[in-house]
mmCIF entry with sequence, helices, sheets and N, C-alpha, C, O atoms, coordinates in Angstrom:
data_MODEL
# 
_entry.id   MODEL 
# 
_entity.id                         1 
_entity.type                       polymer 
_entity.pdbx_number_of_molecules   1 
# 
_entity_poly.entity_id                      1 
_entity_poly.type                           'polypeptide(L)' 
_entity_poly.nstd_linkage                   no 
_entity_poly.nstd_monomer                   no 
_entity_poly.pdbx_seq_one_letter_code       MDIGRKLGILVFFGVPAIIGGGIIYHIFDGNYLPVFVYETLLLSIAGAFLSK 
_entity_poly.pdbx_seq_one_letter_code_can   MDIGRKLGILVFFGVPAIIGGGIIYHIFDGNYLPVFVYETLLLSIAGAFLSK 
_entity_poly.pdbx_strand_id                 A 
# 
loop_
_entity_poly_seq.entity_id 
_entity_poly_seq.num 
_entity_poly_seq.mon_id 
_entity_poly_seq.hetero 
1 1  MET n 
1 2  ASP n 
1 3  ILE n 
1 4  GLY n 
1 5  ARG n 
1 6  LYS n 
1 7  LEU n 
1 8  GLY n 
1 9  ILE n 
1 10 LEU n 
1 11 VAL n 
1 12 PHE n 
1 13 PHE n 
1 14 GLY n 
1 15 VAL n 
1 16 PRO n 
1 17 ALA n 
1 18 ILE n 
1 19 ILE n 
1 20 GLY n 
1 21 GLY n 
1 22 GLY n 
1 23 ILE n 
1 24 ILE n 
1 25 TYR n 
1 26 HIS n 
1 27 ILE n 
1 28 PHE n 
1 29 ASP n 
1 30 GLY n 
1 31 ASN n 
1 32 TYR n 
1 33 LEU n 
1 34 PRO n 
1 35 VAL n 
1 36 PHE n 
1 37 VAL n 
1 38 TYR n 
1 39 GLU n 
1 40 THR n 
1 41 LEU n 
1 42 LEU n 
1 43 LEU n 
1 44 SER n 
1 45 ILE n 
1 46 ALA n 
1 47 GLY n 
1 48 ALA n 
1 49 PHE n 
1 50 LEU n 
1 51 SER n 
1 52 LYS n 
# 
_struct_asym.id          A 
_struct_asym.entity_id   1 
# 
loop_
_struct_conf.conf_type_id 
_struct_conf.id 
_struct_conf.pdbx_PDB_helix_id 
_struct_conf.beg_label_comp_id 
_struct_conf.beg_label_asym_id 
_struct_conf.beg_label_seq_id 
_struct_conf.pdbx_beg_PDB_ins_code 
_struct_conf.end_label_comp_id 
_struct_conf.end_label_asym_id 
_struct_conf.end_label_seq_id 
_struct_conf.pdbx_end_PDB_ins_code 
_struct_conf.beg_auth_comp_id 
_struct_conf.beg_auth_asym_id 
_struct_conf.beg_auth_seq_id 
_struct_conf.end_auth_comp_id 
_struct_conf.end_auth_asym_id 
_struct_conf.end_auth_seq_id 
_struct_conf.pdbx_PDB_helix_class 
_struct_conf.details 
_struct_conf.pdbx_PDB_helix_length 
HELX_P HELX_P1 AA1 ILE A 3  ? ILE A 27 ? ILE A 3  ILE A 27 1 ? 25 
HELX_P HELX_P2 AA2 TYR A 32 ? LEU A 50 ? TYR A 32 LEU A 50 1 ? 19 
# 
_struct_conf_type.id          HELX_P 
_struct_conf_type.criteria    ? 
_struct_conf_type.reference   ? 
# 
loop_
_atom_site.group_PDB 
_atom_site.id 
_atom_site.type_symbol 
_atom_site.label_atom_id 
_atom_site.label_alt_id 
_atom_site.label_comp_id 
_atom_site.label_asym_id 
_atom_site.label_entity_id 
_atom_site.label_seq_id 
_atom_site.pdbx_PDB_ins_code 
_atom_site.Cartn_x 
_atom_site.Cartn_y 
_atom_site.Cartn_z 
_atom_site.occupancy 
_atom_site.B_iso_or_equiv 
_atom_site.pdbx_formal_charge 
_atom_site.auth_seq_id 
_atom_site.auth_comp_id 
_atom_site.auth_asym_id 
_atom_site.auth_atom_id 
_atom_site.pdbx_PDB_model_num 
ATOM 1   N N  . MET A 1 1  ? 88.987  104.551 115.595 1.00 0.00 ? 1  MET A N  1 
ATOM 2   C CA . MET A 1 1  ? 88.472  103.878 114.423 1.00 0.00 ? 1  MET A CA 1 
ATOM 3   C C  . MET A 1 1  ? 88.889  102.412 114.517 1.00 0.00 ? 1  MET A C  1 
ATOM 4   O O  . MET A 1 1  ? 90.064  102.111 114.725 1.00 0.00 ? 1  MET A O  1 
ATOM 5   N N  . ASP A 1 2  ? 87.945  101.516 114.366 1.00 0.00 ? 2  ASP A N  1 
ATOM 6   C CA . ASP A 1 2  ? 88.257  100.097 114.479 1.00 0.00 ? 2  ASP A CA 1 
ATOM 7   C C  . ASP A 1 2  ? 88.824  99.533  113.162 1.00 0.00 ? 2  ASP A C  1 
ATOM 8   O O  . ASP A 1 2  ? 88.802  100.192 112.123 1.00 0.00 ? 2  ASP A O  1 
ATOM 9   N N  . ILE A 1 3  ? 89.323  98.316  113.243 1.00 0.00 ? 3  ILE A N  1 
ATOM 10  C CA . ILE A 1 3  ? 90.008  97.696  112.115 1.00 0.00 ? 3  ILE A CA 1 
ATOM 11  C C  . ILE A 1 3  ? 89.054  97.437  110.945 1.00 0.00 ? 3  ILE A C  1 
ATOM 12  O O  . ILE A 1 3  ? 89.460  97.532  109.786 1.00 0.00 ? 3  ILE A O  1 
ATOM 13  N N  . GLY A 1 4  ? 87.814  97.117  111.233 1.00 0.00 ? 4  GLY A N  1 
ATOM 14  C CA . GLY A 1 4  ? 86.847  96.875  110.164 1.00 0.00 ? 4  GLY A CA 1 
ATOM 15  C C  . GLY A 1 4  ? 86.598  98.113  109.322 1.00 0.00 ? 4  GLY A C  1 
ATOM 16  O O  . GLY A 1 4  ? 86.489  98.044  108.098 1.00 0.00 ? 4  GLY A O  1 
ATOM 17  N N  . ARG A 1 5  ? 86.511  99.239  110.000 1.00 0.00 ? 5  ARG A N  1 
ATOM 18  C CA . ARG A 1 5  ? 86.293  100.495 109.262 1.00 0.00 ? 5  ARG A CA 1 
ATOM 19  C C  . ARG A 1 5  ? 87.515  100.851 108.418 1.00 0.00 ? 5  ARG A C  1 
ATOM 20  O O  . ARG A 1 5  ? 87.372  101.331 107.293 1.00 0.00 ? 5  ARG A O  1 
ATOM 21  N N  . LYS A 1 6  ? 88.699  100.622 108.946 1.00 0.00 ? 6  LYS A N  1 
ATOM 22  C CA . LYS A 1 6  ? 89.926  100.893 108.176 1.00 0.00 ? 6  LYS A CA 1 
ATOM 23  C C  . LYS A 1 6  ? 90.015  100.001 106.945 1.00 0.00 ? 6  LYS A C  1 
ATOM 24  O O  . LYS A 1 6  ? 90.393  100.470 105.872 1.00 0.00 ? 6  LYS A O  1 
ATOM 25  N N  . LEU A 1 7  ? 89.675  98.733  107.081 1.00 0.00 ? 7  LEU A N  1 
ATOM 26  C CA . LEU A 1 7  ? 89.686  97.827  105.940 1.00 0.00 ? 7  LEU A CA 1 
ATOM 27  C C  . LEU A 1 7  ? 88.631  98.244  104.919 1.00 0.00 ? 7  LEU A C  1 
ATOM 28  O O  . LEU A 1 7  ? 88.864  98.145  103.714 1.00 0.00 ? 7  LEU A O  1 
ATOM 29  N N  . GLY A 1 8  ? 87.484  98.702  105.383 1.00 0.00 ? 8  GLY A N  1 
ATOM 30  C CA . GLY A 1 8  ? 86.454  99.178  104.471 1.00 0.00 ? 8  GLY A CA 1 
ATOM 31  C C  . GLY A 1 8  ? 86.905  100.385 103.675 1.00 0.00 ? 8  GLY A C  1 
ATOM 32  O O  . GLY A 1 8  ? 86.601  100.500 102.488 1.00 0.00 ? 8  GLY A O  1 
ATOM 33  N N  . ILE A 1 9  ? 87.632  101.288 104.324 1.00 0.00 ? 9  ILE A N  1 
ATOM 34  C CA . ILE A 1 9  ? 88.156  102.464 103.621 1.00 0.00 ? 9  ILE A CA 1 
ATOM 35  C C  . ILE A 1 9  ? 89.181  102.032 102.567 1.00 0.00 ? 9  ILE A C  1 
ATOM 36  O O  . ILE A 1 9  ? 89.201  102.581 101.465 1.00 0.00 ? 9  ILE A O  1 
ATOM 37  N N  . LEU A 1 10 ? 90.023  101.062 102.891 1.00 0.00 ? 10 LEU A N  1 
ATOM 38  C CA . LEU A 1 10 ? 91.011  100.584 101.910 1.00 0.00 ? 10 LEU A CA 1 
ATOM 39  C C  . LEU A 1 10 ? 90.333  99.930  100.709 1.00 0.00 ? 10 LEU A C  1 
ATOM 40  O O  . LEU A 1 10 ? 90.772  100.116 99.574  1.00 0.00 ? 10 LEU A O  1 
ATOM 41  N N  . VAL A 1 11 ? 89.275  99.172  100.946 1.00 0.00 ? 11 VAL A N  1 
ATOM 42  C CA . VAL A 1 11 ? 88.539  98.560  99.823  1.00 0.00 ? 11 VAL A CA 1 
ATOM 43  C C  . VAL A 1 11 ? 87.848  99.635  99.015  1.00 0.00 ? 11 VAL A C  1 
ATOM 44  O O  . VAL A 1 11 ? 87.828  99.578  97.786  1.00 0.00 ? 11 VAL A O  1 
ATOM 45  N N  . PHE A 1 12 ? 87.276  100.625 99.706  1.00 0.00 ? 12 PHE A N  1 
ATOM 46  C CA . PHE A 1 12 ? 86.592  101.712 99.025  1.00 0.00 ? 12 PHE A CA 1 
ATOM 47  C C  . PHE A 1 12 ? 87.537  102.476 98.104  1.00 0.00 ? 12 PHE A C  1 
ATOM 48  O O  . PHE A 1 12 ? 87.113  102.926 97.039  1.00 0.00 ? 12 PHE A O  1 
ATOM 49  N N  . PHE A 1 13 ? 88.785  102.634 98.476  1.00 0.00 ? 13 PHE A N  1 
ATOM 50  C CA . PHE A 1 13 ? 89.766  103.324 97.625  1.00 0.00 ? 13 PHE A CA 1 
ATOM 51  C C  . PHE A 1 13 ? 90.507  102.360 96.719  1.00 0.00 ? 13 PHE A C  1 
ATOM 52  O O  . PHE A 1 13 ? 91.127  102.796 95.748  1.00 0.00 ? 13 PHE A O  1 
ATOM 53  N N  . GLY A 1 14 ? 90.467  101.075 96.997  1.00 0.00 ? 14 GLY A N  1 
ATOM 54  C CA . GLY A 1 14 ? 91.160  100.095 96.182  1.00 0.00 ? 14 GLY A CA 1 
ATOM 55  C C  . GLY A 1 14 ? 90.477  99.851  94.847  1.00 0.00 ? 14 GLY A C  1 
ATOM 56  O O  . GLY A 1 14 ? 91.143  99.709  93.821  1.00 0.00 ? 14 GLY A O  1 
ATOM 57  N N  . VAL A 1 15 ? 89.164  99.803  94.858  1.00 0.00 ? 15 VAL A N  1 
ATOM 58  C CA . VAL A 1 15 ? 88.429  99.558  93.625  1.00 0.00 ? 15 VAL A CA 1 
ATOM 59  C C  . VAL A 1 15 ? 88.640  100.708 92.619  1.00 0.00 ? 15 VAL A C  1 
ATOM 60  O O  . VAL A 1 15 ? 88.940  100.433 91.458  1.00 0.00 ? 15 VAL A O  1 
ATOM 61  N N  . PRO A 1 16 ? 88.497  101.971 93.015  1.00 0.00 ? 16 PRO A N  1 
ATOM 62  C CA . PRO A 1 16 ? 88.788  103.026 92.036  1.00 0.00 ? 16 PRO A CA 1 
ATOM 63  C C  . PRO A 1 16 ? 90.249  103.046 91.581  1.00 0.00 ? 16 PRO A C  1 
ATOM 64  O O  . PRO A 1 16 ? 90.545  103.487 90.471  1.00 0.00 ? 16 PRO A O  1 
ATOM 65  N N  . ALA A 1 17 ? 91.162  102.572 92.431  1.00 0.00 ? 17 ALA A N  1 
ATOM 66  C CA . ALA A 1 17 ? 92.550  102.558 92.040  1.00 0.00 ? 17 ALA A CA 1 
ATOM 67  C C  . ALA A 1 17 ? 92.767  101.581 90.891  1.00 0.00 ? 17 ALA A C  1 
ATOM 68  O O  . ALA A 1 17 ? 93.495  101.882 89.945  1.00 0.00 ? 17 ALA A O  1 
ATOM 69  N N  . ILE A 1 18 ? 92.137  100.414 90.972  1.00 0.00 ? 18 ILE A N  1 
ATOM 70  C CA . ILE A 1 18 ? 92.300  99.402  89.912  1.00 0.00 ? 18 ILE A CA 1 
ATOM 71  C C  . ILE A 1 18 ? 91.556  99.790  88.663  1.00 0.00 ? 18 ILE A C  1 
ATOM 72  O O  . ILE A 1 18 ? 92.133  99.802  87.575  1.00 0.00 ? 18 ILE A O  1 
ATOM 73  N N  . ILE A 1 19 ? 90.272  100.109 88.798  1.00 0.00 ? 19 ILE A N  1 
ATOM 74  C CA . ILE A 1 19 ? 89.437  100.439 87.642  1.00 0.00 ? 19 ILE A CA 1 
ATOM 75  C C  . ILE A 1 19 ? 89.871  101.791 87.033  1.00 0.00 ? 19 ILE A C  1 
ATOM 76  O O  . ILE A 1 19 ? 90.058  101.906 85.821  1.00 0.00 ? 19 ILE A O  1 
ATOM 77  N N  . GLY A 1 20 ? 90.021  102.790 87.884  1.00 0.00 ? 20 GLY A N  1 
ATOM 78  C CA . GLY A 1 20 ? 90.399  104.120 87.418  1.00 0.00 ? 20 GLY A CA 1 
ATOM 79  C C  . GLY A 1 20 ? 91.776  104.154 86.819  1.00 0.00 ? 20 GLY A C  1 
ATOM 80  O O  . GLY A 1 20 ? 92.020  104.904 85.873  1.00 0.00 ? 20 GLY A O  1 
ATOM 81  N N  . GLY A 1 21 ? 92.702  103.347 87.354  1.00 0.00 ? 21 GLY A N  1 
ATOM 82  C CA . GLY A 1 21 ? 94.056  103.300 86.774  1.00 0.00 ? 21 GLY A CA 1 
ATOM 83  C C  . GLY A 1 21 ? 94.030  102.811 85.339  1.00 0.00 ? 21 GLY A C  1 
ATOM 84  O O  . GLY A 1 21 ? 94.742  103.335 84.482  1.00 0.00 ? 21 GLY A O  1 
ATOM 85  N N  . GLY A 1 22 ? 93.208  101.804 85.078  1.00 0.00 ? 22 GLY A N  1 
ATOM 86  C CA . GLY A 1 22 ? 93.071  101.306 83.699  1.00 0.00 ? 22 GLY A CA 1 
ATOM 87  C C  . GLY A 1 22 ? 92.436  102.328 82.782  1.00 0.00 ? 22 GLY A C  1 
ATOM 88  O O  . GLY A 1 22 ? 92.834  102.465 81.626  1.00 0.00 ? 22 GLY A O  1 
ATOM 89  N N  . ILE A 1 23 ? 91.446  103.048 83.294  1.00 0.00 ? 23 ILE A N  1 
ATOM 90  C CA . ILE A 1 23 ? 90.788  104.063 82.464  1.00 0.00 ? 23 ILE A CA 1 
ATOM 91  C C  . ILE A 1 23 ? 91.732  105.198 82.155  1.00 0.00 ? 23 ILE A C  1 
ATOM 92  O O  . ILE A 1 23 ? 91.787  105.664 81.017  1.00 0.00 ? 23 ILE A O  1 
ATOM 93  N N  . ILE A 1 24 ? 92.490  105.661 83.162  1.00 0.00 ? 24 ILE A N  1 
ATOM 94  C CA . ILE A 1 24 ? 93.452  106.752 82.952  1.00 0.00 ? 24 ILE A CA 1 
ATOM 95  C C  . ILE A 1 24 ? 94.538  106.293 81.977  1.00 0.00 ? 24 ILE A C  1 
ATOM 96  O O  . ILE A 1 24 ? 94.961  107.062 81.114  1.00 0.00 ? 24 ILE A O  1 
ATOM 97  N N  . TYR A 1 25 ? 94.985  105.052 82.110  1.00 0.00 ? 25 TYR A N  1 
ATOM 98  C CA . TYR A 1 25 ? 96.002  104.506 81.185  1.00 0.00 ? 25 TYR A CA 1 
ATOM 99  C C  . TYR A 1 25 ? 95.494  104.528 79.751  1.00 0.00 ? 25 TYR A C  1 
ATOM 100 O O  . TYR A 1 25 ? 96.235  104.881 78.834  1.00 0.00 ? 25 TYR A O  1 
ATOM 101 N N  . HIS A 1 26 ? 94.238  104.155 79.555  1.00 0.00 ? 26 HIS A N  1 
ATOM 102 C CA . HIS A 1 26 ? 93.676  104.130 78.215  1.00 0.00 ? 26 HIS A CA 1 
ATOM 103 C C  . HIS A 1 26 ? 93.476  105.540 77.662  1.00 0.00 ? 26 HIS A C  1 
ATOM 104 O O  . HIS A 1 26 ? 93.742  105.787 76.485  1.00 0.00 ? 26 HIS A O  1 
ATOM 105 N N  . ILE A 1 27 ? 93.015  106.455 78.493  1.00 0.00 ? 27 ILE A N  1 
ATOM 106 C CA . ILE A 1 27 ? 92.750  107.835 78.031  1.00 0.00 ? 27 ILE A CA 1 
ATOM 107 C C  . ILE A 1 27 ? 94.043  108.506 77.585  1.00 0.00 ? 27 ILE A C  1 
ATOM 108 O O  . ILE A 1 27 ? 94.055  109.236 76.594  1.00 0.00 ? 27 ILE A O  1 
ATOM 109 N N  . PHE A 1 28 ? 95.127  108.263 78.311  1.00 0.00 ? 28 PHE A N  1 
ATOM 110 C CA . PHE A 1 28 ? 96.393  108.901 77.991  1.00 0.00 ? 28 PHE A CA 1 
ATOM 111 C C  . PHE A 1 28 ? 97.292  108.048 77.106  1.00 0.00 ? 28 PHE A C  1 
ATOM 112 O O  . PHE A 1 28 ? 98.512  108.207 77.129  1.00 0.00 ? 28 PHE A O  1 
ATOM 113 N N  . ASP A 1 29 ? 96.700  107.139 76.320  1.00 0.00 ? 29 ASP A N  1 
ATOM 114 C CA . ASP A 1 29 ? 97.376  106.348 75.282  1.00 0.00 ? 29 ASP A CA 1 
ATOM 115 C C  . ASP A 1 29 ? 98.588  105.588 75.801  1.00 0.00 ? 29 ASP A C  1 
ATOM 116 O O  . ASP A 1 29 ? 99.655  105.626 75.189  1.00 0.00 ? 29 ASP A O  1 
ATOM 117 N N  . GLY A 1 30 ? 98.431  104.908 76.909  1.00 0.00 ? 30 GLY A N  1 
ATOM 118 C CA . GLY A 1 30 ? 99.505  104.036 77.387  1.00 0.00 ? 30 GLY A CA 1 
ATOM 119 C C  . GLY A 1 30 ? 100.627 104.714 78.135  1.00 0.00 ? 30 GLY A C  1 
ATOM 120 O O  . GLY A 1 30 ? 101.696 104.124 78.292  1.00 0.00 ? 30 GLY A O  1 
ATOM 121 N N  . ASN A 1 31 ? 100.427 105.915 78.595  1.00 0.00 ? 31 ASN A N  1 
ATOM 122 C CA . ASN A 1 31 ? 101.441 106.630 79.374  1.00 0.00 ? 31 ASN A CA 1 
ATOM 123 C C  . ASN A 1 31 ? 101.207 106.348 80.853  1.00 0.00 ? 31 ASN A C  1 
ATOM 124 O O  . ASN A 1 31 ? 100.099 106.533 81.357  1.00 0.00 ? 31 ASN A O  1 
ATOM 125 N N  . TYR A 1 32 ? 102.244 105.903 81.544  1.00 0.00 ? 32 TYR A N  1 
ATOM 126 C CA . TYR A 1 32 ? 102.101 105.543 82.955  1.00 0.00 ? 32 TYR A CA 1 
ATOM 127 C C  . TYR A 1 32 ? 102.221 106.717 83.926  1.00 0.00 ? 32 TYR A C  1 
ATOM 128 O O  . TYR A 1 32 ? 101.855 106.577 85.093  1.00 0.00 ? 32 TYR A O  1 
ATOM 129 N N  . LEU A 1 33 ? 102.717 107.856 83.482  1.00 0.00 ? 33 LEU A N  1 
ATOM 130 C CA . LEU A 1 33 ? 102.878 108.990 84.379  1.00 0.00 ? 33 LEU A CA 1 
ATOM 131 C C  . LEU A 1 33 ? 101.543 109.489 84.938  1.00 0.00 ? 33 LEU A C  1 
ATOM 132 O O  . LEU A 1 33 ? 101.462 109.710 86.147  1.00 0.00 ? 33 LEU A O  1 
ATOM 133 N N  . PRO A 1 34 ? 100.491 109.680 84.134  1.00 0.00 ? 34 PRO A N  1 
ATOM 134 C CA . PRO A 1 34 ? 99.198  110.089 84.711  1.00 0.00 ? 34 PRO A CA 1 
ATOM 135 C C  . PRO A 1 34 ? 98.625  109.029 85.646  1.00 0.00 ? 34 PRO A C  1 
ATOM 136 O O  . PRO A 1 34 ? 97.947  109.367 86.616  1.00 0.00 ? 34 PRO A O  1 
ATOM 137 N N  . VAL A 1 35 ? 98.882  107.769 85.372  1.00 0.00 ? 35 VAL A N  1 
ATOM 138 C CA . VAL A 1 35 ? 98.401  106.699 86.262  1.00 0.00 ? 35 VAL A CA 1 
ATOM 139 C C  . VAL A 1 35 ? 99.112  106.796 87.605  1.00 0.00 ? 35 VAL A C  1 
ATOM 140 O O  . VAL A 1 35 ? 98.487  106.631 88.653  1.00 0.00 ? 35 VAL A O  1 
ATOM 141 N N  . PHE A 1 36 ? 100.402 107.060 87.581  1.00 0.00 ? 36 PHE A N  1 
ATOM 142 C CA . PHE A 1 36 ? 101.175 107.208 88.814  1.00 0.00 ? 36 PHE A CA 1 
ATOM 143 C C  . PHE A 1 36 ? 100.648 108.391 89.642  1.00 0.00 ? 36 PHE A C  1 
ATOM 144 O O  . PHE A 1 36 ? 100.517 108.290 90.862  1.00 0.00 ? 36 PHE A O  1 
ATOM 145 N N  . VAL A 1 37 ? 100.349 109.501 88.976  1.00 0.00 ? 37 VAL A N  1 
ATOM 146 C CA . VAL A 1 37 ? 99.811  110.683 89.657  1.00 0.00 ? 37 VAL A CA 1 
ATOM 147 C C  . VAL A 1 37 ? 98.432  110.369 90.260  1.00 0.00 ? 37 VAL A C  1 
ATOM 148 O O  . VAL A 1 37 ? 98.151  110.743 91.398  1.00 0.00 ? 37 VAL A O  1 
ATOM 149 N N  . TYR A 1 38 ? 97.592  109.694 89.505  1.00 0.00 ? 38 TYR A N  1 
ATOM 150 C CA . TYR A 1 38 ? 96.251  109.321 89.974  1.00 0.00 ? 38 TYR A CA 1 
ATOM 151 C C  . TYR A 1 38 ? 96.338  108.393 91.185  1.00 0.00 ? 38 TYR A C  1 
ATOM 152 O O  . TYR A 1 38 ? 95.636  108.591 92.177  1.00 0.00 ? 38 TYR A O  1 
ATOM 153 N N  . GLU A 1 39 ? 97.192  107.390 91.100  1.00 0.00 ? 39 GLU A N  1 
ATOM 154 C CA . GLU A 1 39 ? 97.347  106.447 92.211  1.00 0.00 ? 39 GLU A CA 1 
ATOM 155 C C  . GLU A 1 39 ? 97.914  107.138 93.457  1.00 0.00 ? 39 GLU A C  1 
ATOM 156 O O  . GLU A 1 39 ? 97.487  106.852 94.575  1.00 0.00 ? 39 GLU A O  1 
ATOM 157 N N  . THR A 1 40 ? 98.875  108.049 93.260  1.00 0.00 ? 40 THR A N  1 
ATOM 158 C CA . THR A 1 40 ? 99.431  108.771 94.386  1.00 0.00 ? 40 THR A CA 1 
ATOM 159 C C  . THR A 1 40 ? 98.398  109.656 95.062  1.00 0.00 ? 40 THR A C  1 
ATOM 160 O O  . THR A 1 40 ? 98.367  109.761 96.288  1.00 0.00 ? 40 THR A O  1 
ATOM 161 N N  . LEU A 1 41 ? 97.551  110.294 94.258  1.00 0.00 ? 41 LEU A N  1 
ATOM 162 C CA . LEU A 1 41 ? 96.490  111.125 94.811  1.00 0.00 ? 41 LEU A CA 1 
ATOM 163 C C  . LEU A 1 41 ? 95.513  110.262 95.633  1.00 0.00 ? 41 LEU A C  1 
ATOM 164 O O  . LEU A 1 41 ? 95.133  110.649 96.738  1.00 0.00 ? 41 LEU A O  1 
ATOM 165 N N  . LEU A 1 42 ? 95.116  109.130 95.115  1.00 0.00 ? 42 LEU A N  1 
ATOM 166 C CA . LEU A 1 42 ? 94.213  108.255 95.839  1.00 0.00 ? 42 LEU A CA 1 
ATOM 167 C C  . LEU A 1 42 ? 94.851  107.749 97.144  1.00 0.00 ? 42 LEU A C  1 
ATOM 168 O O  . LEU A 1 42 ? 94.201  107.691 98.187  1.00 0.00 ? 42 LEU A O  1 
ATOM 169 N N  . LEU A 1 43 ? 96.121  107.390 97.058  1.00 0.00 ? 43 LEU A N  1 
ATOM 170 C CA . LEU A 1 43 ? 96.825  106.910 98.247  1.00 0.00 ? 43 LEU A CA 1 
ATOM 171 C C  . LEU A 1 43 ? 96.908  107.979 99.318  1.00 0.00 ? 43 LEU A C  1 
ATOM 172 O O  . LEU A 1 43 ? 96.738  107.678 100.499 1.00 0.00 ? 43 LEU A O  1 
ATOM 173 N N  . SER A 1 44 ? 97.165  109.212 98.935  1.00 0.00 ? 44 SER A N  1 
ATOM 174 C CA . SER A 1 44 ? 97.275  110.279 99.920  1.00 0.00 ? 44 SER A CA 1 
ATOM 175 C C  . SER A 1 44 ? 95.908  110.582 100.555 1.00 0.00 ? 44 SER A C  1 
ATOM 176 O O  . SER A 1 44 ? 95.835  110.879 101.748 1.00 0.00 ? 44 SER A O  1 
ATOM 177 N N  . ILE A 1 45 ? 94.842  110.508 99.777  1.00 0.00 ? 45 ILE A N  1 
ATOM 178 C CA . ILE A 1 45 ? 93.502  110.746 100.317 1.00 0.00 ? 45 ILE A CA 1 
ATOM 179 C C  . ILE A 1 45 ? 93.134  109.589 101.284 1.00 0.00 ? 45 ILE A C  1 
ATOM 180 O O  . ILE A 1 45 ? 92.604  109.831 102.369 1.00 0.00 ? 45 ILE A O  1 
ATOM 181 N N  . ALA A 1 46 ? 93.414  108.363 100.886 1.00 0.00 ? 46 ALA A N  1 
ATOM 182 C CA . ALA A 1 46 ? 93.136  107.226 101.753 1.00 0.00 ? 46 ALA A CA 1 
ATOM 183 C C  . ALA A 1 46 ? 93.976  107.315 103.035 1.00 0.00 ? 46 ALA A C  1 
ATOM 184 O O  . ALA A 1 46 ? 93.488  106.990 104.118 1.00 0.00 ? 46 ALA A O  1 
ATOM 185 N N  . GLY A 1 47 ? 95.215  107.747 102.916 1.00 0.00 ? 47 GLY A N  1 
ATOM 186 C CA . GLY A 1 47 ? 96.053  107.904 104.097 1.00 0.00 ? 47 GLY A CA 1 
ATOM 187 C C  . GLY A 1 47 ? 95.516  108.961 105.050 1.00 0.00 ? 47 GLY A C  1 
ATOM 188 O O  . GLY A 1 47 ? 95.619  108.821 106.268 1.00 0.00 ? 47 GLY A O  1 
ATOM 189 N N  . ALA A 1 48 ? 94.942  110.022 104.485 1.00 0.00 ? 48 ALA A N  1 
ATOM 190 C CA . ALA A 1 48 ? 94.360  111.063 105.324 1.00 0.00 ? 48 ALA A CA 1 
ATOM 191 C C  . ALA A 1 48 ? 93.156  110.524 106.086 1.00 0.00 ? 48 ALA A C  1 
ATOM 192 O O  . ALA A 1 48 ? 92.967  110.862 107.254 1.00 0.00 ? 48 ALA A O  1 
ATOM 193 N N  . PHE A 1 49 ? 92.343  109.694 105.449 1.00 0.00 ? 49 PHE A N  1 
ATOM 194 C CA . PHE A 1 49 ? 91.202  109.108 106.152 1.00 0.00 ? 49 PHE A CA 1 
ATOM 195 C C  . PHE A 1 49 ? 91.659  108.112 107.199 1.00 0.00 ? 49 PHE A C  1 
ATOM 196 O O  . PHE A 1 49 ? 91.083  108.053 108.285 1.00 0.00 ? 49 PHE A O  1 
ATOM 197 N N  . LEU A 1 50 ? 92.678  107.332 106.899 1.00 0.00 ? 50 LEU A N  1 
ATOM 198 C CA . LEU A 1 50 ? 93.147  106.310 107.840 1.00 0.00 ? 50 LEU A CA 1 
ATOM 199 C C  . LEU A 1 50 ? 93.880  106.887 109.033 1.00 0.00 ? 50 LEU A C  1 
ATOM 200 O O  . LEU A 1 50 ? 93.925  106.255 110.089 1.00 0.00 ? 50 LEU A O  1 
ATOM 201 N N  . SER A 1 51 ? 94.453  108.064 108.894 1.00 0.00 ? 51 SER A N  1 
ATOM 202 C CA . SER A 1 51 ? 95.208  108.660 109.996 1.00 0.00 ? 51 SER A CA 1 
ATOM 203 C C  . SER A 1 51 ? 94.327  109.219 111.093 1.00 0.00 ? 51 SER A C  1 
ATOM 204 O O  . SER A 1 51 ? 94.815  109.518 112.183 1.00 0.00 ? 51 SER A O  1 
ATOM 205 N N  . LYS A 1 52 ? 93.059  109.363 110.831 1.00 0.00 ? 52 LYS A N  1 
ATOM 206 C CA . LYS A 1 52 ? 92.128  109.901 111.844 1.00 0.00 ? 52 LYS A CA 1 
ATOM 207 C C  . LYS A 1 52 ? 91.883  108.927 112.941 1.00 0.00 ? 52 LYS A C  1 
ATOM 208 O O  . LYS A 1 52 ? 91.128  109.219 113.869 1.00 0.00 ? 52 LYS A O  1 
# 
């Protein structure tokens, strides 16, 4: 996998991390624990794609 594809995968997962993190924060009334879980899940999925 070339570097361009890896950067594309990071951008593809970066946008939902920023937008989705704010949405999760709002849904759970300002609690950071669900945001941390959501971000960890996205990071692990992105890591799985990048490790190939």
